[in-house]
MIKOLLUM-722937 format. One record per residue: x, y, z of N, C-alpha, C in turn. Coordinates in steps of 0.05 Angstrom, whole numbers. Example, Ala and Ser with C-alpha at 12.3 -4.5 7.8 and 13.67 -1.06 7.14 Angstrom:
2
+--------+--------+--------+--------+--------+--------+--------+--------+--------+
|     nu |     nv |     nw |    cau |    cav |    caw |     cu |     cv |     cw |
+--------+--------+--------+--------+--------+--------+--------+--------+--------+
|    264 |   -114 |    156 |    246 |    -90 |    156 |    264 |    -66 |    156 |
|    257 |    -45 |    142 |    273 |    -21 |    143 |    258 |      1 |    157 |
+--------+--------+--------+--------+--------+--------+--------+--------+--------+
This chain:
225
+--------+--------+--------+--------+--------+--------+--------+--------+--------+
|     nu |     nv |     nw |    cau |    cav |    caw |     cu |     cv |     cw |
+--------+--------+--------+--------+--------+--------+--------+--------+--------+
|   2465 |   4558 |    -47 |   2493 |   4547 |    -68 |   2473 |   4529 |    -83 |
|   2469 |   4536 |   -108 |   2448 |   4516 |   -132 |   2466 |   4493 |   -136 |
|   2453 |   4480 |   -144 |   2456 |   4452 |   -150 |   2482 |   4444 |   -165 |
|   2486 |   4460 |   -190 |   2500 |   4464 |   -213 |   2526 |   4478 |   -189 |
|   2525 |   4490 |   -166 |   2549 |   4496 |   -151 |   2568 |   4472 |   -137 |
|   2551 |   4450 |   -131 |   2551 |   4434 |   -114 |   2565 |   4409 |   -125 |
|   2552 |   4412 |   -145 |   2565 |   4385 |   -159 |   2590 |   4402 |   -176 |
|   2597 |   4423 |   -178 |   2619 |   4434 |   -186 |   2648 |   4433 |   -166 |
|   2632 |   4436 |   -141 |   2652 |   4437 |   -124 |   2655 |   4411 |   -118 |
|   2644 |   4386 |   -127 |   2648 |   4361 |   -111 |   2664 |   4352 |   -130 |
|   2664 |   4365 |   -162 |   2675 |   4356 |   -175 |   2705 |   4362 |   -176 |
|   2712 |   4387 |   -165 |   2739 |   4398 |   -155 |   2748 |   4386 |   -131 |
|   2736 |   4373 |   -112 |   2745 |   4364 |    -91 |   2759 |   4334 |    -96 |
|   2747 |   4325 |   -114 |   2754 |   4295 |   -127 |   2786 |   4301 |   -135 |
|   2778 |   4321 |   -155 |   2807 |   4316 |   -179 |   2828 |   4330 |   -147 |
|   2826 |   4349 |   -129 |   2846 |   4353 |   -113 |   2850 |   4327 |    -96 |
|   2832 |   4312 |    -89 |   2840 |   4286 |    -70 |   2857 |   4265 |    -91 |
|   2850 |   4268 |   -112 |   2859 |   4247 |   -135 |   2897 |   4254 |   -147 |
|   2899 |   4286 |   -137 |   2916 |   4292 |   -142 |   2934 |   4286 |   -123 |
|   2929 |   4292 |   -100 |   2937 |   4284 |    -71 |   2951 |   4261 |    -67 |
|   2926 |   4246 |    -78 |   2941 |   4218 |    -71 |   2963 |   4199 |    -93 |
|   2953 |   4214 |   -111 |   2981 |   4210 |   -132 |   3001 |   4220 |   -128 |
|   3005 |   4240 |   -116 |   3035 |   4254 |    -99 |   3041 |   4249 |    -74 |
|   3029 |   4240 |    -62 |   3029 |   4227 |    -36 |   3042 |   4193 |    -45 |
|   3033 |   4179 |    -64 |   3034 |   4155 |    -68 |   3064 |   4150 |    -85 |
|   3068 |   4175 |   -100 |   3098 |   4181 |   -119 |   3120 |   4195 |   -106 |
|   3111 |   4207 |    -88 |   3135 |   4216 |    -67 |   3139 |   4210 |    -43 |
|   3124 |   4193 |    -36 |   3121 |   4180 |    -10 |   3136 |   4162 |     -3 |
|   3138 |   4141 |    -29 |   3138 |   4113 |    -18 |   3148 |   4102 |    -55 |
|   3164 |   4082 |    -51 |   3170 |   4068 |    -79 |   3149 |   4047 |    -80 |
|   3153 |   4043 |   -110 |   3131 |   4033 |   -119 |   3137 |   4005 |   -120 |
|   3133 |   3978 |   -130 |   3131 |   3957 |   -132 |   3134 |   3950 |   -164 |
|   3134 |   3928 |   -177 |   3137 |   3920 |   -204 |   3099 |   3909 |   -207 |
|   3095 |   3912 |   -227 |   3062 |   3896 |   -224 |   3066 |   3877 |   -252 |
|   3055 |   3854 |   -249 |   3048 |   3837 |   -261 |   3026 |   3845 |   -274 |
|   3017 |   3842 |   -301 |   2995 |   3846 |   -312 |   2992 |   3828 |   -337 |
|   2965 |   3813 |   -340 |   2965 |   3790 |   -368 |   2954 |   3815 |   -395 |
|   2951 |   3813 |   -414 |   2934 |   3832 |   -434 |   2929 |   3800 |   -456 |
|   2900 |   3805 |   -451 |   2883 |   3779 |   -469 |   2883 |   3791 |   -490 |
|   2894 |   3775 |   -517 |   2881 |   3791 |   -544 |   2873 |   3749 |   -553 |
|   2843 |   3752 |   -558 |   2827 |   3737 |   -566 |   2836 |   3732 |   -591 |
|   2843 |   3707 |   -600 |   2840 |   3691 |   -625 |   2820 |   3696 |   -643 |
|   2816 |   3704 |   -666 |   2795 |   3702 |   -694 |   2798 |   3680 |   -709 |
|   2785 |   3679 |   -723 |   2783 |   3651 |   -739 |   2799 |   3645 |   -768 |
|   2812 |   3634 |   -780 |   2823 |   3629 |   -797 |   2813 |   3632 |   -815 |
|   2807 |   3648 |   -843 |   2794 |   3640 |   -864 |   2794 |   3620 |   -884 |
|   2783 |   3605 |   -898 |   2790 |   3583 |   -910 |   2801 |   3584 |   -940 |
|   2797 |   3610 |   -948 |   2813 |   3620 |   -969 |   2822 |   3645 |   -973 |
|   2826 |   3658 |   -995 |   2845 |   3678 |   -993 |   2877 |   3683 |   -992 |
|   2894 |   3696 |   -997 |   2917 |   3701 |   -998 |   2923 |   3687 |   -976 |
|   2951 |   3662 |   -978 |   2963 |   3659 |   -956 |   2991 |   3678 |   -942 |
|   3001 |   3674 |   -915 |   3020 |   3692 |   -908 |   3028 |   3679 |   -886 |
|   3053 |   3674 |   -880 |   3068 |   3663 |   -862 |   3078 |   3688 |   -847 |
|   3081 |   3687 |   -818 |   3091 |   3709 |   -801 |   3117 |   3690 |   -790 |
|   3144 |   3700 |   -811 |   3160 |   3683 |   -796 |   3176 |   3685 |   -765 |
|   3180 |   3711 |   -763 |   3188 |   3725 |   -741 |   3179 |   3754 |   -732 |
|   3181 |   3754 |   -704 |   3170 |   3783 |   -694 |   3194 |   3797 |   -680 |
|   3206 |   3812 |   -679 |   3235 |   3821 |   -665 |   3218 |   3847 |   -651 |
|   3227 |   3850 |   -627 |   3225 |   3875 |   -603 |   3260 |   3888 |   -612 |
|   3252 |   3908 |   -620 |   3269 |   3922 |   -628 |   3269 |   3949 |   -617 |
|   3250 |   3948 |   -591 |   3260 |   3977 |   -566 |   3283 |   3980 |   -560 |
|   3281 |   4009 |   -565 |   3308 |   4022 |   -552 |   3298 |   4026 |   -519 |
|   3311 |   4011 |   -504 |   3312 |   4007 |   -473 |   3334 |   4035 |   -470 |
|   3335 |   4043 |   -444 |   3358 |   4056 |   -439 |   3360 |   4048 |   -408 |
|   3380 |   4066 |   -390 |   3383 |   4063 |   -360 |   3355 |   4077 |   -351 |
|   3348 |   4067 |   -323 |   3327 |   4082 |   -307 |   3344 |   4105 |   -305 |
|   3329 |   4140 |   -307 |   3330 |   4162 |   -298 |   3313 |   4167 |   -290 |
|   3314 |   4184 |   -267 |   3284 |   4191 |   -251 |   3280 |   4216 |   -263 |
|   3252 |   4211 |   -265 |   3238 |   4246 |   -276 |   3235 |   4233 |   -300 |
|   3245 |   4211 |   -314 |   3239 |   4206 |   -351 |   3224 |   4183 |   -346 |
|   3205 |   4179 |   -356 |   3187 |   4159 |   -363 |   3185 |   4159 |   -391 |
|   3187 |   4170 |   -409 |   3180 |   4171 |   -435 |   3196 |   4144 |   -455 |
|   3229 |   4145 |   -438 |   3241 |   4128 |   -446 |   3240 |   4100 |   -442 |
|   3237 |   4084 |   -456 |   3234 |   4056 |   -441 |   3264 |   4043 |   -418 |
|   3252 |   4039 |   -406 |   3274 |   4027 |   -383 |   3262 |   4010 |   -362 |
|   3281 |   3988 |   -350 |   3275 |   3973 |   -331 |   3294 |   3971 |   -312 |
|   3274 |   3961 |   -289 |   3290 |   3960 |   -269 |   3312 |   3936 |   -259 |
|   3329 |   3947 |   -269 |   3354 |   3919 |   -274 |   3366 |   3927 |   -299 |
|   3382 |   3912 |   -309 |   3402 |   3912 |   -336 |   3388 |   3921 |   -365 |
|   3380 |   3943 |   -370 |   3367 |   3940 |   -397 |   3374 |   3931 |   -416 |
|   3403 |   3914 |   -414 |   3410 |   3893 |   -436 |   3402 |   3870 |   -431 |
|   3390 |   3864 |   -407 |   3381 |   3833 |   -415 |   3346 |   3835 |   -426 |
|   3350 |   3815 |   -444 |   3328 |   3813 |   -458 |   3306 |   3790 |   -443 |
|   3315 |   3773 |   -429 |   3287 |   3772 |   -411 |   3275 |   3782 |   -398 |
|   3294 |   3807 |   -393 |   3273 |   3826 |   -378 |   3254 |   3839 |   -393 |
|   3266 |   3859 |   -411 |   3260 |   3874 |   -427 |   3235 |   3868 |   -446 |
|   3238 |   3836 |   -457 |   3219 |   3831 |   -470 |   3196 |   3830 |   -460 |
|   3189 |   3827 |   -435 |   3154 |   3830 |   -419 |   3153 |   3864 |   -407 |
|   3173 |   3879 |   -410 |   3156 |   3898 |   -402 |   3157 |   3918 |   -420 |
|   3122 |   3937 |   -411 |   3113 |   3945 |   -428 |   3104 |   3981 |   -415 |
|   3114 |   3982 |   -393 |   3106 |   4015 |   -380 |   3117 |   4017 |   -351 |
|   3117 |   4043 |   -348 |   3136 |   4047 |   -313 |   3108 |   4067 |   -305 |
|   3111 |   4062 |   -282 |   3081 |   4066 |   -264 |   3099 |   4107 |   -258 |
|   3120 |   4103 |   -248 |   3124 |   4126 |   -243 |   3152 |   4131 |   -248 |
|   3154 |   4156 |   -241 |   3181 |   4171 |   -253 |   3207 |   4173 |   -232 |
|   3202 |   4173 |   -210 |   3223 |   4185 |   -188 |   3235 |   4154 |   -174 |
|   3220 |   4131 |   -169 |   3233 |   4108 |   -159 |   3233 |   4083 |   -186 |
|   3254 |   4076 |   -169 |   3258 |   4047 |   -189 |   3239 |   4024 |   -172 |
|   3236 |   4000 |   -188 |   3215 |   3978 |   -185 |   3183 |   3994 |   -197 |
|   3181 |   4001 |   -206 |   3162 |   4006 |   -218 |   3150 |   3999 |   -245 |
|   3157 |   3980 |   -260 |   3157 |   3971 |   -283 |   3128 |   3954 |   -287 |
|   3117 |   3957 |   -307 |   3090 |   3941 |   -307 |   3094 |   3922 |   -338 |
|   3099 |   3896 |   -324 |   3103 |   3871 |   -350 |   3092 |   3854 |   -352 |
|   3094 |   3830 |   -372 |   3082 |   3808 |   -371 |   3086 |   3796 |   -358 |
|   3072 |   3778 |   -358 |   3080 |   3742 |   -336 |   3093 |   3737 |   -353 |
|   3108 |   3716 |   -335 |   3133 |   3701 |   -339 |   3121 |   3674 |   -377 |
|   3135 |   3677 |   -386 |   3129 |   3658 |   -409 |   3115 |   3677 |   -430 |
|   3116 |   3700 |   -425 |   3094 |   3720 |   -439 |   3111 |   3739 |   -453 |
|   3120 |   3757 |   -478 |   3134 |   3779 |   -485 |   3116 |   3795 |   -502 |
|   3129 |   3815 |   -507 |   3110 |   3842 |   -519 |   3115 |   3832 |   -546 |
|   3131 |   3820 |   -561 |   3139 |   3807 |   -585 |   3115 |   3791 |   -588 |
|   3109 |   3774 |   -563 |   3092 |   3750 |   -576 |   3063 |   3759 |   -580 |
|   3054 |   3782 |   -566 |   3032 |   3795 |   -563 |   3027 |   3809 |   -591 |
|   3054 |   3819 |   -610 |   3045 |   3827 |   -622 |   3042 |   3813 |   -649 |
|   3050 |   3785 |   -647 |   3047 |   3762 |   -671 |   3017 |   3761 |   -663 |
|   3001 |   3765 |   -640 |   2971 |   3753 |   -634 |   2953 |   3778 |   -650 |
|   2966 |   3795 |   -644 |   2955 |   3821 |   -659 |   2956 |   3829 |   -690 |
|   2979 |   3822 |   -704 |   2994 |   3817 |   -729 |   2978 |   3789 |   -741 |
|   2977 |   3769 |   -730 |   2960 |   3746 |   -735 |   2925 |   3752 |   -741 |
|   2914 |   3769 |   -721 |   2893 |   3769 |   -720 |   2880 |   3796 |   -743 |
|   2894 |   3812 |   -742 |   2890 |   3836 |   -763 |   2889 |   3817 |   -795 |
|   2909 |   3806 |   -805 |   2912 |   3788 |   -818 |   2883 |   3778 |   -821 |
|   2881 |   3758 |   -814 |   2853 |   3741 |   -818 |   2833 |   3753 |   -824 |
|   2831 |   3780 |   -806 |   2804 |   3798 |   -801 |   2804 |   3816 |   -832 |
|   2828 |   3816 |   -841 |   2835 |   3825 |   -874 |   2824 |   3800 |   -895 |
|   2826 |   3787 |   -892 |   2809 |   3769 |   -911 |   2838 |   3743 |   -915 |
|   2857 |   3744 |   -899 |   2885 |   3728 |   -910 |   2888 |   3700 |   -890 |
|   2898 |   3685 |   -901 |   2900 |   3657 |   -889 |   2936 |   3666 |   -868 |
|   2927 |   3646 |   -855 |   2959 |   3662 |   -836 |   2958 |   3629 |   -832 |
|   2984 |   3620 |   -843 |   2992 |   3590 |   -835 |   3020 |   3583 |   -817 |
|   3016 |   3564 |   -806 |   3043 |   3576 |   -788 |   3055 |   3542 |   -794 |
|   3061 |   3531 |   -820 |   3075 |   3511 |   -826 |   3078 |   3517 |   -852 |
|   3099 |   3493 |   -867 |   3107 |   3493 |   -895 |   3085 |   3477 |   -909 |
|   3057 |   3473 |   -905 |   3032 |   3462 |   -916 |   3028 |   3479 |   -944 |
|   3038 |   3503 |   -936 |   3030 |   3518 |   -969 |   3044 |   3538 |   -977 |
|   3059 |   3521 |   -994 |   3090 |   3535 |  -1008 |   3088 |   3563 |  -1017 |
|   3054 |   3578 |  -1024 |   3054 |   3600 |  -1042 |   3055 |   3617 |  -1021 |
|   3058 |   3612 |   -991 |   3053 |   3633 |   -972 |   3062 |   3653 |   -974 |
|   3055 |   3672 |   -973 |   3080 |   3699 |   -963 |   3100 |   3696 |   -941 |
|   3127 |   3704 |   -941 |   3137 |   3702 |   -918 |   3130 |   3737 |   -905 |
|   3127 |   3741 |   -878 |   3123 |   3758 |   -872 |   3135 |   3767 |   -845 |
|   3154 |   3789 |   -837 |   3160 |   3801 |   -814 |   3150 |   3815 |   -800 |
|   3154 |   3815 |   -777 |   3156 |   3843 |   -762 |   3166 |   3850 |   -738 |
|   3169 |   3877 |   -740 |   3184 |   3891 |   -725 |   3180 |   3913 |   -708 |
|   3180 |   3904 |   -678 |   3165 |   3921 |   -658 |   3187 |   3946 |   -658 |
|   3179 |   3970 |   -664 |   3194 |   3987 |   -656 |   3195 |   4014 |   -641 |
|   3169 |   4012 |   -632 |   3167 |   4027 |   -600 |   3135 |   4012 |   -594 |
|   3128 |   4016 |   -566 |   3110 |   3996 |   -556 |   3122 |   4001 |   -519 |
|   3103 |   4019 |   -508 |   3109 |   4031 |   -486 |   3081 |   4063 |   -477 |
|   3085 |   4046 |   -446 |   3061 |   4063 |   -432 |   3076 |   4086 |   -418 |
|   3077 |   4106 |   -410 |   3086 |   4125 |   -395 |   3075 |   4143 |   -370 |
|   3086 |   4153 |   -363 |   3073 |   4169 |   -342 |   3083 |   4197 |   -335 |
|   3057 |   4207 |   -335 |   3063 |   4237 |   -326 |   3043 |   4250 |   -302 |
|   3048 |   4264 |   -286 |   3024 |   4282 |   -272 |   3027 |   4308 |   -269 |
|   3004 |   4316 |   -276 |   2999 |   4349 |   -286 |   2977 |   4360 |   -267 |
|   2961 |   4379 |   -265 |   2945 |   4391 |   -256 |   2932 |   4382 |   -256 |
|   2922 |   4366 |   -290 |   2891 |   4354 |   -288 |   2900 |   4329 |   -274 |
|   2911 |   4311 |   -264 |   2921 |   4290 |   -251 |   2941 |   4268 |   -268 |
|   2941 |   4248 |   -266 |   2956 |   4221 |   -282 |   2948 |   4220 |   -317 |
|   2973 |   4227 |   -330 |   2970 |   4218 |   -355 |   2985 |   4196 |   -357 |
|   2970 |   4182 |   -385 |   2983 |   4156 |   -384 |   2987 |   4157 |   -425 |
|   3003 |   4167 |   -433 |   3007 |   4173 |   -459 |   3024 |   4143 |   -468 |
|   3014 |   4132 |   -492 |   3024 |   4112 |   -504 |   3031 |   4120 |   -529 |
|   3049 |   4098 |   -538 |   3072 |   4091 |   -562 |   3067 |   4060 |   -582 |
|   3054 |   4068 |   -601 |   3061 |   4033 |   -607 |   3065 |   4046 |   -641 |
|   3093 |   4026 |   -650 |   3096 |   4031 |   -682 |   3107 |   4002 |   -686 |
|   3104 |   3992 |   -710 |   3109 |   3969 |   -719 |   3117 |   3968 |   -748 |
|   3136 |   3953 |   -756 |   3142 |   3959 |   -789 |   3136 |   3925 |   -791 |
|   3117 |   3923 |   -823 |   3110 |   3901 |   -827 |   3122 |   3897 |   -857 |
|   3148 |   3872 |   -852 |   3157 |   3867 |   -875 |   3150 |   3848 |   -894 |
|   3140 |   3856 |   -922 |   3141 |   3829 |   -941 |   3161 |   3817 |   -956 |
|   3160 |   3799 |   -962 |   3185 |   3794 |   -980 |   3177 |   3798 |  -1014 |
|   3201 |   3820 |  -1018 |   3196 |   3832 |  -1045 |   3176 |   3842 |  -1051 |
|   3169 |   3852 |  -1023 |   3142 |   3879 |  -1027 |   3149 |   3909 |  -1011 |
|   3140 |   3924 |  -1006 |   3143 |   3952 |   -996 |   3131 |   3935 |   -972 |
|   3143 |   3955 |   -951 |   3140 |   3948 |   -931 |   3114 |   3968 |   -913 |
|   3104 |   3960 |   -891 |   3081 |   3970 |   -875 |   3090 |   3975 |   -849 |
|   3095 |   4007 |   -852 |   3091 |   4013 |   -813 |   3065 |   4029 |   -808 |
|   3058 |   4018 |   -785 |   3041 |   4021 |   -769 |   3040 |   4030 |   -745 |
|   3017 |   4054 |   -740 |   3025 |   4067 |   -720 |   3003 |   4075 |   -699 |
|   3006 |   4074 |   -673 |   2983 |   4084 |   -659 |   2996 |   4094 |   -636 |
|   2980 |   4111 |   -623 |   2988 |   4130 |   -594 |   2959 |   4133 |   -584 |
|   2966 |   4144 |   -561 |   2943 |   4157 |   -543 |   2946 |   4181 |   -522 |
|   2934 |   4191 |   -510 |   2944 |   4207 |   -490 |   2919 |   4202 |   -464 |
|   2918 |   4191 |   -447 |   2901 |   4181 |   -429 |   2890 |   4186 |   -390 |
|   2880 |   4208 |   -392 |   2884 |   4208 |   -356 |   2870 |   4188 |   -352 |
|   2873 |   4175 |   -327 |   2869 |   4152 |   -312 |   2880 |   4150 |   -288 |
|   2854 |   4155 |   -273 |   2870 |   4155 |   -244 |   2870 |   4127 |   -231 |
|   2861 |   4103 |   -246 |   2872 |   4072 |   -230 |   2897 |   4069 |   -249 |
|   2915 |   4091 |   -261 |   2948 |   4081 |   -266 |   2960 |   4076 |   -243 |
|   2944 |   4089 |   -223 |   2975 |   4084 |   -199 |   2974 |   4060 |   -184 |
|   2955 |   4044 |   -191 |   2953 |   4011 |   -187 |   2959 |   4002 |   -203 |
|   2979 |   4010 |   -227 |   2982 |   3988 |   -242 |   2961 |   3978 |   -264 |
|   2930 |   3971 |   -257 |   2921 |   3969 |   -276 |   2905 |   3982 |   -301 |
|   2906 |   4008 |   -291 |   2908 |   4033 |   -317 |   2927 |   4024 |   -340 |
|   2953 |   4025 |   -335 |   2971 |   4022 |   -357 |   2962 |   3993 |   -371 |
|   2957 |   3969 |   -365 |   2952 |   3948 |   -382 |   2923 |   3946 |   -396 |
|   2909 |   3960 |   -379 |   2884 |   3975 |   -403 |   2894 |   3987 |   -419 |
|   2898 |   4002 |   -413 |   2915 |   4024 |   -435 |   2928 |   4010 |   -460 |
|   2949 |   3991 |   -437 |   2966 |   3983 |   -469 |   2948 |   3962 |   -480 |
|   2931 |   3941 |   -469 |   2917 |   3927 |   -483 |   2888 |   3946 |   -502 |
|   2882 |   3968 |   -499 |   2869 |   3983 |   -521 |   2886 |   3992 |   -547 |
|   2909 |   3998 |   -538 |   2931 |   4011 |   -559 |   2940 |   3987 |   -580 |
|   2936 |   3960 |   -567 |   2941 |   3946 |   -591 |   2923 |   3930 |   -602 |
|   2892 |   3935 |   -591 |   2872 |   3930 |   -605 |   2868 |   3950 |   -628 |
|   2872 |   3981 |   -621 |   2869 |   3997 |   -640 |   2894 |   3992 |   -666 |
|   2915 |   3989 |   -661 |   2934 |   3981 |   -672 |   2928 |   3961 |   -697 |
|   2915 |   3942 |   -683 |   2907 |   3919 |   -700 |   2885 |   3930 |   -717 |
|   2875 |   3939 |   -715 |   2852 |   3957 |   -734 |   2864 |   3968 |   -753 |
|   2884 |   3985 |   -746 |   2885 |   4002 |   -759 |   2912 |   3993 |   -785 |
|   2923 |   3964 |   -781 |   2937 |   3944 |   -795 |   2914 |   3931 |   -813 |
|   2890 |   3923 |   -805 |   2873 |   3915 |   -818 |   2859 |   3931 |   -842 |
|   2859 |   3958 |   -840 |   2850 |   3978 |   -848 |   2868 |   3978 |   -873 |
|   2897 |   3978 |   -866 |   2923 |   3987 |   -889 |   2921 |   3957 |   -904 |
|   2899 |   3934 |   -901 |   2909 |   3914 |   -908 |   2889 |   3906 |   -921 |
|   2875 |   3924 |   -923 |   2838 |   3921 |   -940 |   2838 |   3945 |   -962 |
|   2859 |   3964 |   -958 |   2862 |   3979 |   -982 |   2865 |   3967 |  -1009 |
|   2850 |   3976 |  -1028 |   2861 |   3977 |  -1057 |   2882 |   3963 |  -1056 |
|   2900 |   3986 |  -1048 |   2926 |   3985 |  -1061 |   2951 |   3969 |  -1046 |
|   2940 |   3959 |  -1028 |   2956 |   3941 |  -1010 |   2948 |   3920 |  -1021 |
|   2918 |   3910 |  -1031 |   2913 |   3881 |  -1035 |   2931 |   3878 |  -1058 |
|   2934 |   3896 |  -1078 |   2937 |   3898 |  -1109 |   2969 |   3881 |  -1102 |
|   2973 |   3908 |  -1083 |   3017 |   3902 |  -1078 |   3020 |   3882 |  -1064 |
|   3005 |   3858 |  -1042 |   3008 |   3840 |  -1029 |   3007 |   3820 |  -1035 |
|   2989 |   3809 |  -1051 |   2974 |   3786 |  -1060 |   2994 |   3770 |  -1083 |
+--------+--------+--------+--------+--------+--------+--------+--------+--------+
């Protein structure tokens, strides 16, 4: 057997074992909720440039009841009308069982993470972000989180973690900006919950980069200053 064939067979065995492990874990036992922190380091605030004030960040994601086999629909293990619960949840580890949410620690929310992301994007684009009324000329900004979810799918290649993020940034008396980012990542470690947090953190980081680029565009600067 050639070295290339040995490597090929090893890869096939690894994929098969990964698929078997995922299948056993997903069909043989119920999963448990996972708490994962998403770290978003703060960036320095510019000392000059146009000023904005983020007056609100609202979580407007559409949650529904848990339905076995449907992971793309945001759902929680409990009352999906409970804002205290839905505000922390950003993923589901499996489609067959309840008690499989991935959520932020108590005291943190998806909205608060998006506020950090949006704040960083404005600062990196040259905007001063103020948090009080010291600058009366600061433009009020409202943010709506329309989509923010990491789902789970199992297919012939292994575990797939599709993720969609969508926000609406509203300026006072100015056109809104909608910013979206999505990914479709295969990641074996997702079965343990760590993969979901990593994918989610990367998505938030990329969404911030997209917003920064939009703010830096010549037409955006002219429209929003």
